[in-house]
N, C-alpha and C positions, 0 to 999 in steps of 0.2 A: 029585311034583315040581310039577306044575301047581297042585295045591292049595297048596303052600308059596309059589309065586310070587303066586298069587292072594291069599293071606292077607297076604304083604308088601304088594302094592299096596293091599289093603284097609285095612291098617294106616296106610299112608302117606295114603291118601285120608282116612281117619277123622281122623288127625292133622292134616292140612291143613284139613279142615272144621271140626274143633274149634278150630284156630288162627284160622280166619277168623271163626268165631262169637265166639271170645274177642275177637279184635281188634275186630269190629264192636261187641260189647257195650262193650268198652274205649272205643272212639271215641265211641260213643253216650253212655257214662257221662260222659266228658270233656266232651262238648258239652252234656249235660244240667246238669252242675255249673256250667260257665261260662256256660250259657244263662240261669241264674237271676239275677235282680236286675240285669239289664242295662238301660241307659237305653232309654227308649221311642223307637223308631224312628218311630213314627206322628207324633210331634211335628214331624218334618220336613215333613209335608205342610202344616203351617201355618207353617213357618218364614219369618221376615222377616229377611234378612240386615242387618247394619248398613250404612247407606248414608250418602253425603255429604248434608249439608243446604247448600243453596245460597241466596244473597240476590241478588236481582235489582233493578236500578235501575228508575225509573219508565218507562224506555224499553224494558225488557225485557233488558237486557244483564247478564251475570253480573258482579257487583262483588266477591263474596267467597264463600268456601266453608269449611265447618267439618266435620271428621271425625276420628275416632280412627283408623279404617281407611278409607283412600281407596278407596272402592268406588262404582261406578255400576251399579245393578242393571239387567240386560237379560233380558226374557223369552226363552225358548228359541227362540220363533218369530222373533224379531228377530236372533238370532245367525247369521251367514252359515254356510251349509254348509262353507265353506273353513275356517273357524276351527274348527268341530267336528271335521272330518276331521283337521286338523293335531294336535289334542290327542288324538284317538282313536289316531292312528298313533303318537304319542310315548308315550302312557301305557298304552293298552289296546285293541290292535287287534282283539281278539275281543269288544269291548264289546257289540255287538248279538246275539252268540250265547250268551254264558254266562249263568248265573243268579245272578250275584253275585260268584262267584269263579272263577278260571281254574285248574282242576285241573293241566293241563299246565305252566302257568307256575309253579305251586307245586312240582311235581316237579322241574322244571329248576333251581329255586332251591336245593332240597335237595341235588340232585347237585352243584351248583356249591360249595355250602357244605362238603360232605364231601370233595370233591376238593381243596379249598384248605385243609382242616382249619380252617375257620371264618374264615379271613383275608378271604374275599370273601363278603359277605352281600348277595346280589342281591334287589332288590325284586321281588315277584311280586303286589303289590296291584293289583286292578282299580280302575277309576274309582269304582265302587260302594263297594268297600271304603275308598278314600281319603276318599269323602264321609263314611263313618261314623267314620273316624279323625279327620277335621277337626272334625266336629260333635259327636261324642259320646265320643270316646275320647282317651287321651293319645297322644303321638308316640313313646313308648319302643319299643325294638326287642326285644320279649320274646315268646315263644311264646303266653303267655296273651293277650297283646293281639291277635296274629294270629287265635287261635281266636275271640275275641269279635268280630273284624272279619268273619270269614267268617259267623258266625251272624247278625249284624245285617245283613250285606249281603244274605243270602239272604232275610231277612225284609222288607228294604226293597224288594227286586225284586218281592215280592208285593203291596206297597203302592202303589208309585209306577210310572209308566211310565218307559221308557228316556229319553225326552225331558225328563221331570221331574227325573230323577236327573242328567242332564247339565246341565240348568239350575242345579241347586244347585251342582254341581262347577265350572262355568265362572264363577259369580259369587262363589264363596267362596275359590278358590285363591289363595295369595299368589304373587306374581310379582316381587317386589323393588321397591325405591324407593318403599316404603309403598304399593303399588299392589296391590289385592285385587280379583280378577276380571279377565276379559279386557278389558272395556270401558275401565276405568280404566288398565289396562296399556297399551293401544293408545294412549291419550292421552298417557300418561307417557313411553313410549319413542319413538313416532313422530308424536305430536300429530295423530293420525287417529282417525276413527271405525272401527268394525269393518268397515263396508262398504267402506272405502277401503283396507284393507290388501291388499298383494300377497301371493302365495303364500310368498315367502321371509321376509316380515314376520310372517305368520301362524305360520310354522315356528319363527321366532325366539321368539315368545311361548311356543310349545308346548315350546321347549327349556328354559325357565325353571324349571318346577315341581321338577325334580329337585333343584336346589341354587341358588336365585336368587343367594345370595351368591358363589357360585363361578363365576358366568356374567356378571359385570359387563361391560356393552358397552364400557367403555374399558380397565379394568384386565385384563380376561380375554377380550379380543376374539377371539383365535385359538381359545380354547377354545370360545367361544360359536358361533363360525362352524362349527367341527367338529360341534358338537352340532345346530346348525340344519341342516346338510347331512345328518346322519343322519336327522333327522325328515323332510326332503324326500325322502330315499330310501325311507323307510317309506311315505310318502304315494304314491309311485310304485308301490312293490310292492303296496300295497293297492288300487290302481286309482283313487286320487283324483286323481292327476296323470298326463298322458301323458308319453312319454319326452322330447319336445321341451321341454315345459314344465319338467320336472325338471331337464334339462341347463341350460336357460336360467337358472332361478332359483338353482341352486347356485353360478352365477358372479357373481351380484350381490354388490357390496360390502356391508358391514355399515354401514348409515347409521342413526343414532339421534339423538335429542335430547341425550342424554348426551355423544355424540361432537361435538356442535356442528353436526350436519348439517341438523337441523330446529330451528325456533324452539319454545321451550317453550310449552305452553298457558298457563302462568302469565304469560308475557310480555304477554299480552293482558288480564290482570287488573289492575286499579289496585292500587297498594300498599294493604295493610290500613290503615284509617283509623278515626278515632274513631266515626263513625256506625255502621259495621258491628260494631265491637267492643262498642258499647253495646247493639246488637241481641242480640249473643251473650250478654251479661250479663242482659239482661231476659228473653229467652226461656229461657235456662237456669233462671232463677228461676221463671218461670211454668209451664213444661212440664217441668222437670227436666233436668239435664245429659245423662243418658243418652238421653232422647228427642231433645234437640236435635242432640247429636253423632252419633247412630246412626239417627235416624228418617227420614231422606231427606226432610226438609222443604223445601218451596218457599216462600220468603219474598219478598214483594214489598214493598220498602222504599219510604219516602216521600221520600227524599233526591233533590233535583234535582242531578245531577252538576255541571251548569254553575254553579249558585248555591253549591255546596259549594266550588268552586274559588275563587270570588269572596270567600266568607266567610274561607277560609283565607288568601288574599293580604292581605285588609284587615286581619286580626288580626295577621299576621306583620309586615306593614309598620310598624305602630305600635310593636310590641314591639322590632323591630330598631332603629327610630328612637331610642326611648328608650334602648336598650342602648348604642348608639354614643355617646349624649350623656354616658355615664358615663366614657368614656375608659379602659376597662380591657380587656385582652386575657386571656381564660381558655383559649381554644382548645378542642379537643375532649377532651383528657385521654389521648388515645392516641398511641403513639410507636412507630416502627419502629426496630429495631436499626441503628445507623449502619454497621455492618459489611456490611450488605446493600445499601447505597445505591450502590455501585459496579457492581452487577450489575442491569441493568434488569428481567430476567425475575424476579430474586429479590424486589426491592422492589415490583414490581407484584403478585406473588403475595401478599406480606405486606400490601399495601394493600388487596386484595380481601378479605382476612380481617378487616380492621380493623372493629370494632363502632362504627360512626358512622352517623348518619342519612343516608339516601339518598332520602328521600321529600319533600324540601324544594324547592319552586318559588316563588321570589319574584324577580320581574324576571329571571327565567331559572332554569334548573336549577342547584341547588347540587351540586357533585361533591367527593368526597374527593380531597385531594392530600397529597403528602409533600414537606417541606422537604429538598431535595438539597444546596443550597449557600447560604451566606449572605455577601452582599457589602454594602458600605457603602450603595450606592445601588439595590441590587435584591436580590430573593429569588428564587432559582432553584427550581422546584418540578416535581414529576412528577404528573401529573392521571390519575386512574382513567378509562380508556376514551378518552383523548386522546393519540395518538402525538406524539413530538417533531417539531418543524418542523426537519427535517434531523437533525443530531446534537446540537443544543443543547437543554437543558431550557427549559421556559417561564419567563419572567421577570416578576415583579411589581414595578414601580417603588416607590421609596421614598415618593412622593407618595400612595400608596394607604393608608398608615397615618398620614397627617397628623392623624387623630382620636385617636391614641395619644400619650401622653407620651414613650415611649422610641423607640429606633431599632431596626433589624432585630437587631442583636447582643443588645440588652438584652431583646428580646421573644420571640425564637425560638431554636430549637436545631435542629441537623441530625436529621432523623428525625421531627420533629414532623408529626402528621396534622392537616391543616386542611381547612376548606371553602373552595372558590372557585367563582366563577360568571363567566360572560361579561359584560363591561360593554359596552353599546352606546350609540351616539349617538342624537339625537332622530329620525334616519331609520332606525333599526334596524340600522345597520351595526356590525359588530364593531370595537371599540377595543382592548381588552386583557382580561386576566383580573384579577379583583379578589378580595381576601381577604374572607371572611365568617365569622361565628360565631353559634352558637345562643345567643340571649339568656338571661340568668339569670332575668330577670322573665318571668312566665307569665301566661296569661289564658284566657278561654273566651268563646265567641260561639255563639249559637243564634238560629234564625229559624223561625217557624211560621205557618200559616194561622190566622187568628183565628176562623174559623168551623168548621173541621174539626179543628183540632189537629194536622194533618200537619206534621211537622218537615221543612222543606226544606233546612236547612243546620245543621250542628253541628261546631264546631271546639273541641276539648278542650284546645289547647295549641299551642305552635309547631310541633312535630313529633311525630307518633305514634311514630315509630321512636326518637326521642330520649326520650320519656316517654310511656308508654301510659296514664298517670293522666289520666282525663277531667274536666277542670275545669269543664265545663258541667254535669255530672250528679253528680260525686262530691265536688267541693271544697265544703266548708261554709265560707261566708264571711259577714261582716257586710255587709248591703246598705246600710247608711248611709241617706242621705236618699232612696234609691229606694223605701224602705219607706213613706214619708210618705203616698202616696195612699191607703194603706189606713186610716190614721188619719183622713184627710179624708173617706173614703167612710164610715166609721162615723159621723162627725159630720154628713154630708149626710143620711144615712138616719135620723139622731136628731133632725131638725128644723132643722138649721142650713142656711145657704144660702151661695152664693159670695160674697154681699155682707155676711155676718156679720163683725162687727168683733171682733178678738182683739187683746189688748195685747201689744205686742212690747216687753218691758222685762226687766231682770235678774231671775233666780230663784235661790233657794237652797233645796235639798232635802236634808233630814237623811236620811242612810242609815247602816246598820251600819258602813260603812267611812269614815264622815266626811260632810262637807258636799259635795254635788254641785252644782256651779255651771255648767249648760250655757251655751253661748254661740253666737252666730251666726258664720258663717264670716268676716264683715267685722269682727268685734269691735265692732260698733255696735248701737244700739237705736233702733227706729223708732216706738215708741208705738202708739197704736191703728191697726190695719191690717186691710183685708178679707182673708178667706180666699184669694181669688184671688192677691193679691200675696204672700201668704205662701208659697203653693206654687210660684208662679213664681220668686221669689227665695230659695226654700228656706230659710225663717226657722226656725231650730231652737226659739227661745224661744216663737214662736207655737205651734209643734206640741206642745211639752211642755204649754202652758197648755190647748190644745184636747184632748190626751189626758186631762189631768186633769178637764176639764169632762165629757167624754163617759164617761170611766171606762176604766180599762185592761182590765177584764173584757170590755167591748163591743169595744174595739180588738182584743183577743186573739181573741175569737170570729170577728171578721171576717177576720182573717189566717188562722185555721184553716179557715174556710169556703172561702176562695179557694185553699187548699192551700199557702200560703207556709210554714206551720209545721204540725206535727201537734200540738204542745203548747207553745204560746208562754208564756214567762215573763210574769207580770203585773207587770213592773217599768216604772216610768216611763221609764227610759232606753231600753227596747226600742221606744218610740214613735219614737225617732231611728234604729232599725235596728241596735241593738247585738246583737241575737239572730242566730245564724248560720242561714243557709239555702243553697240551691243556686240557680244561674243557671236551671236547668231549671224549678224551681218558681216563680221569679220571672216568667220569660217566660210561662209558662202562665197565671199570675194575671193578668198585664196583658192577655192576650188576652180576658178576660172584661170589662174596661173597654171594649175596642175593639168587641166584638160586641154590646154593649147589655146586659151583665150576665148572659149565660147560661153555665152550666157547660160548659167544654170540656176534654177530657182530651188531653194531648199524646201523640203516637204516632210512632214511627219505622217503623211497619209498617202497610201497608194491608190485607194479606191474607196468610194462611198456608194452604197446602195440604199434605196428607199425601202419602206416596209414591204413592198411587193417584190423586192429582188432586182429592181431596175437599176442600172448604174447611173448615177446622177453626176458623178465626178471621177475622173481618172487622171492621175498626175502625168504619167508617161504618154505624151502625144506623138512619140516617134513612130514611124511607119515600119512595119515588118514585112519586107517585100516577099520573102519566100516562105513565110510560116505556113501557108497553106499548101506548099508544093511537096507532095508525097514523094517525088522522084529525086529529092536531094540525096546525094551520094553519102554513104556512111562517114561520120566524122566531120562533114561540112555543115556549119551552122547557118541559119538564115541570115540575110543580110538586114540590118537595121539602119534605116535612113533617118538622119537627124536634121530638123529644120531650125536648130538653135541659131540665134543671132551672134555674130561674132562682135565681141567687145574689145578685143585688142588683137594685134597682128600676131600670127602664130610664131613668128621668129622672135618678136619681143618677148612673148610668153616663155619661149624656150631659153632665151638668154637671161631673163630674170630668175627662171627656175635654176639654171646652172649657178648663178651667183648665189642663190639661197641654199643650194647644195653646200657651197663653201661655208656658209653660216653653220651648218651641221657638222661638216668634216674638220674645220679648223677654226671656226668663229666663235661666237658667244654662246653657242649651244653644244660645242664639241665634247664638253665633259660629261654631259648628262644624256645626250641622244645618240644611240649607236644601233641602228637596225640592220638586219641582214640584206635589206634591199635599198636601192637609192632613195634618199630622203632629202627633202628641202624644207626650209622653214625660217621664221624669224622670231627672235625674242623681242620683248618690249618691257621697259621699266620706266616708270613715270617719276616726277620729282619726288624726292625723299622716299621712293620705292612704296608709294601709296598704292599703286597697282602693278602687278607683274604679270607678263603675258608670255605664251608661246603658241604660235600657230604653225603647224607643219603638215606636210603631206608627202605620199608616195604617189605612184601612178594610178592607184585605185581609190584611196582614201585621203581625206583631209580632216585634221582634228585640231582643236584649239582649246586653250585653258587660260583663264585668269584667276588670280588670287588677290584678296584685299578685304579690308574691313568694310562693312556696309556703310558705316560712317568714316569715310576715308581718313586714315591717319597713317604715318610711317610704319612700315613692317620692320624696320630696324636695320642694323649694320649687316651687310652681306646678302640682303634680300635682292634677288634679280629674277628676271624671267627664266633664264637658263637654269638657275639653281632650284627654283620653286616649281615652275610649270614643266620644266624639261623632264623631271622624273615622272610626272603624271603621264605625259605624252608617251614616254618610253614604255612605261608599264602597260598602258592601254594598247599602243601599237604593236608591242611584241606578241600579244594574243591576237590582234587583228590581222597582222601579216600571216601568221599561221593559218587563218581562215580565209582571208580575202586575197592573199598573195600580193605581188608587186613585181615590177620590172623596171628596166632602164626607161628614163623618160624618152618619149618619142621625138626624134630630131626631125624637124619639118623640112620640106624640100625648099630649094632657093637660097642656100647659103654654103659657107665653107668654114672650116676651122683654121684659125691661125694662132700659133703659140706666141704668148707674151710673157713678160716678167711681171708677175702679179703685185710686186712691190713698186716698180717703177713705171710700169705700162709700156716699156719699150718692146718692140718686136723682136722675136728670137728666131733662130733657124728652126726648120721643120723637125730636125733631128734633136733638138735641145731637150735635156732631161735635168731633173733637180727639183728640190722643195719649192723653189720660186717660180717654176714653170707651170703655166696653165694654158690650156687650149680654149680660146675663146671663139664663138660662133658669130660670123659676120655675114651680112647679106651679100648675095651675088651681085657683081657690078658696083659695089660700094667699096672704095678704097678707104680703109681706116686712116685717120689723121693721128699720127703719133708725135708727141713732144710738145703739144699745145695744152696749156693749163688754163682752167676757167676759175675765176675767183668770185663770180656772182655780181661783180661790180663793186664789191666791198674792197676798201683800201687794205693792203696787206703790210703791216708794219714789221719791224725787225726785232722788237723787244719781246722776243719770246724764245723759249727753248724748243728746238725742233728735235723730235725723236726720230733717229734714223731707223729704217727697218731692222728688226732684230735687236735694237740697242736697249739696254735696260739702265735707266738713269737712277734706279733706287740705290740706297746705301745702307750699310750696316751702322747702327748707333748703339750706345750703351744707355739703358734707362736708368731712372733714379733708384731702382731697386737692384741695380747691378747686372740685370739680364740684358741680353742682346736683342734687337729688333730691326726690322727693315722699314725704312720710310722712303716717301717719294721724292722727287726732285725739288730743288729750290723753288720758292714761290716766284712767280713772274707775272707780267701783264695777262690777265684773263684767268689765271689759275685761282686767285683770291677774290676776284670780283665778278666771277661768272655765275650764271644761273640758267634755268631752263629745264627741259626734260632730257633724260638720257636713257 
């Protein structure tokens, strides 16, 4: 009997042993099969998580950030223990004890699944397993993935320390609201750093990994609080909180940015604008989009925030002024259902969703508003962010639209979304609200340092939120007469001088499209005229003859050397600026006139650092010879040595600058540009005034403006570069000169001044004075040739009216209404049949 019992037990033991061996072999076989061809866990040791790239102003303030996943990487040693304990309690309380997987947790999950017949699938993944799932595996809930997780987690525990694994987890985990990692989440939900979080806030973050979309702090507040309190209880049971702290923290209300309890971190960021978007565009091109959006770059921008505001306001002011002169109301194109207008909460919600610009500040902030009621003498509106005064809507009087031809009923409809701003008196006191609209006409403005190329202001249109297209860098426009300095530069470097005489007379050029007859803007002809007067008065006919004399190949090479064009067409009409370029290129090219003819590259970025703080780009490559010399005498600055390449002779640069000073002092910009420091520049106006320009500079800064419709069409009678862009330049540079200064343009060595008659080009005695006297700079050893006129090889006829210097050929006439008026001279050859740019 005993033998039988022993044999039975022996059989059972053998069976169990065999079963265990088979099970072990089976499990081993499964792990061997699934352990092959797994992703390399060792790559995580060198893992660099995608992080935010940030742009900083010159003062060091964050002005913009770009990221696909909003993540701020934080090393494990900088993550507070409180935050670590909260996540360990919520996700893996045995984290510091297991070797990658929690056998007890897995067993409990299996029992739960069997008990509920698969209806409840409880997670049993450790933090290490979650790291492997997030980084190397998919998120599907299959047994194969779990096996792979365990294998990789075990391997990872042998490669990295617990703190390194926790660092990966806390920086990678998605916590909702496009926030990846605990640092970004703390900022997103509480606008706090990790070190500022209270225990209940850390527990709130730790509650989110389970299902961020199911624990929204507003829509699912009760559910989130319950989960938060569970985490707090786990922290207490795990010894991370004492009982008093646990009881106190669980009673805390849920306060978040989403609930309106804290100001969003984005509220302190300025609205995205043209400069930072241009930085994004350029760095995505230079470094690649992947590196820019995920590389955690620190970008120090060149933009001066104060001057950027001045530039935006100056351009906006002129665009709005012109728009209101057209007497047309277009509105925003947005409309709210009139059925919602009787419910204030409903129309306010609809208004907040309206896609209209909210980044406009011109004589005050422009706010979206909705038309609630229309009356004969007033328009009743509701304004975003502005409560009613009592129960009554805000009223805008009829006089506010005196610039429009129609009345309120003809112009507006209930539900129209409009812009309004506060109107104030001269003392700054509030008067009333006034209607505004984004102009249809657009433009661009840019200013930069002439010596370093640092762009201090860039405005690519009226409003970035209205149109992200950057007209300073992306719009290809005809520069018109603002291109002429490059023709004159080619001539001066080819042996001509400011006193060289060129014939101003009619021209006919045979082209494949017929005869081209360029003309001056005045429709007049002035005969033999010095180069200086030609550029001061923007004479087209002189410029065409000069380009023909010098050769369009030479002119084009100069334009390409200065970067105005990459491949300029060798057509005579292009001497008048008919080939398209960008404002960005033109301003950069003019800087080389201002700095004496040295190559300067425009930049929006001073320096770029990678995620580790290493400088990977620096714009200023000049050498500072004495920067490390502690013995420099007081008041003596270090020597900066430039290695910039020269693009034109320094005497030529000064001659051209002097001539362009005449444009500002007595030429086409004299009426609108008047700064307290020496200023030079050139206006530009294309055919039918489709584009108008002004680019000008002082000894420190260069700035340029163009205005025109996006789909080019005439701006109308009286439009010109001086009248439109001159005031923009003047408003900006008035403030810029206060900040950046300016002085007389440096006179290069190797030349001498000779006085000439600026009308005839004749040499005058050294003691000559008068309105017609100008001192021109000539090269040493070069004897100027006076009295020779160049015609460019074109025949000069006699059938035209020549206007002598100072002569006015206009005459008074009586109109059909009995009023008097002034008209130009009689029509003659060229004045009726001419065309081209002016």
